[in-house]
N, C-alpha and C positions, 0 to 999 in steps of 0.2 A: 632512455638516456636522461641524465639530469638536465634540468633547465627550467625555465619559467613558461607558463601557459596560462591562457584565459579560458574560463568556462562559466556557464550558468549552473547553479546548483541550489538544492533545497537542504536546509540544515535538518537532519533527521534527529540528532542527539548532540547535546553539548555538555561536556564534562569538565568540572574545575580540575586544574592540574597545577601542582606547585603553588607558589605564592601569588602569581599574577597571570597565569596562562589558562587557555582552554584547549581541550582536545575535541575536535569536531568529527562527527560521522556525517558525511555528505552523500547526497545522491545527485550526480551531475548529468547534464545533458549530453556531454561528449566523452565522459570517462567512466560512467557507471558509478560504482561505490568508490569513495575516496576518503581516506583518513588524513586529517590535517591538524596542525597545531597553530594557534593564534597567539603569538608571544606578546605578553603585556596587555592582553585584551581585557583583563579585569581591573586595570588600574583606572582610577577616577577620570583621568584625562586621556584615555586610550582613543586613538583615531577610529577605532571600530565602533565605538558607542555601544548600543544595545542590540546591534543588528546580527549578532552571531548566536541568537537564541533559536531553539527549535521552531520550525515551520516558516522561517524567513526564506524567501526566494531571493538569491543574490547573484550579482555579477562579481566573480572572483578573479584575482590574479594569484596564482599559486606557484611557489618555487619547489620543484622536485629535486631533492638531494639524494644521498646515498641511503638515508634511513627509510623506515617504513612510512613515516608521516611527511606529507608535503607541509610547507610553511605558508600561511596566508600573509600576503604582502599588501593586498588591497581588497576592499569589499564595499560594494555599493548595492543599495536595496532595489530590487525589481518589484517585490510585493511583500509588505509587512504583515498583511492580514490582521488588521486591528479589530475588525468585527469578530473574527474567530476568537481572539483572545478575551473578548468581553462576554463570551458565552460558555458557561461551564460544560454543557453537553457537546458543544462543538470542539471545545478544547480537548476533552477526553477522546472524542472521535478522531481528531487529528493525531493525538498521541498513539492511538491504536493503529492508524493507518500508516504512520511513519515507522512504527515498530514492525509491522508486517513487511514493509519494504526492506527494512534493515535485516530482517531474518531471512527473507526469501531471495533477495537479489544481492549476492555477494561478489558478483563478477566485476572486474575492473574494465569492462567493455561497455560501450554505449548501448542503451536499450531505449530508443526514442519513444516507443508506445508506452513503456512503463513510466518514463519521466513525464510525458505529457499527461498520463493518467493521474499521476500524483499531484501535479500542478492543478489539474482540473478539480480534483477532489478538495484540495485546500481552498481553492477559489469558491467552491460551493459552500464549504463550511463557513467561509468568510461572509457569506450572504450575497455574493455577486450575482448569483442566480438562485431561483427556487427549485426545489426538487419535489415532484409530485408525491403527495402522500405524507410528507414529513412537515413538521411545524417549526416555528421559531426561526432558526438560522437556515432552515430549508434542507439541511442535509445531515443532521446529526442522528437521524433515525436509523433503525436496524436495516431496513430495506436498502437504503443507499449504501450503508457500510458493507452489506453482503454483495451488492452489485459491484462495488469497488474491489472486493476480494476475488470475486470471480473473474473480473477483467484483469486483475493483477496476476492471478494464476495463469491466465491465458498468455499474458505478455512474457511470463517467465517460462512458458513451455510446458505447464502442468495442468492445462484445462481438462476437466473431466469429460468422459465420453457420455453424451446425452442423447444421441440419435438412435443407437442400437445397443443391444446387450454387450457389455464390455467383455463377456466370457465367450458367448457362442455367436454373436452377431445378429441374433433375432431382433427384429424391429417392432414386433407386437408384444403386448402383455408385459410391458415393463413395470414392475411392481416394487422394486427395491433399489438400494444403492450399496455398492461395495467399495470401500476405500482401497482395499488391497487390489481389486480388479481395476479400479480407476474410473468407475462410472456406473451408470444404471445397469440393472440386471433383470432378466425375465424371471417368470415364476419357476422355470425349470432350473435356474442357476442361482436362486436366491439364498442358498445355504451360506451362512456367515455374513449375510447382508442385513441391513435394516430397512424398514418400510420407508418408502418415499412416495408421498401422496402425489396424485396428478397436479395438484395446486403447486407443490414445491418444484416439481419437474418443470412445469410451465414457467414458474418464476425464473428458474436458472436459464432456460432457453431465451426468454424475453429479455432478461437482464444483460445477457452477452450480446444481444442484437440491438439493444437500445442505447441511446446516449446516457451517460451517467446521471444527468440531470433529470432523466425520465425513467428512473428505476421503477419497475412495476410494483404494485402493492400486493400483499399477501397476508394471510392470517399469521398470528404469532407461532402457531404450531408448525405451519409450513416453513417459516423463516428459520425456526430452530432446526428443522430437518435439513435445510439448505446449509446452514452453518456447520452442522455435523458433516455433511457431505464434502464440503470444501476442506474442513479441517482434516478429516481422515485421508482424503486424497493427497494433501500436502505432507501429512505425516508419513504415509507409506512411500511416496514417490520423490518427494523433495527432502525428506528427513528433516522437516521443519514443523515445529509446534507453535501455533499462533495463539495469542491471548484471545480471550472471549471477545466477540465482536461488539458487545454492548453489555 
């Protein structure tokens, strides 16, 4: 029903519209994906200031009318992430993370684990915490980016099978990964799969079971296998193609 509501949200994308407006793609704590328009937000004396840019975490008041877009009537900053914006690698990592959320989570229903994960990732990129194995901002490295994607796939309901063969259920001799099957496969079922090293398998299991700030380390070869595994799983089962993780 049309009306006004309050929600906390992260700006995933901000697009110039008309002479002075912005169209926003938001991911909210209580409404999932939300599209909104901020009228007059690009005017020099706009009450919104610069807080409607990507990666801002905001307290919003939105008016929902009959159109597809809600109207932003009030916005206050929860987290601006200034440290993130001063680091090129962190800025690019945040853009890829928000793009993954935008592509994978299109439901207008709340997904609290996904929202909390996004907020945690942006906080890590902002330097609020350090992530093991990554330098500088602490979370712009490939291992943390892939841990984020694995956890995001889990929150969206598309986590790959990692315990037993996705085709026959065998738990021993897991040597490959099949995006079509949705997980690891054994030697007898590896047709059409690609090699997944024990190191890559271990990374995926540990990344899902560890806090995002404690993403495990792995070799570049193993991480690229993990990226392929996540990407192929989402392409086959969520019909989503993500940008390269780094």
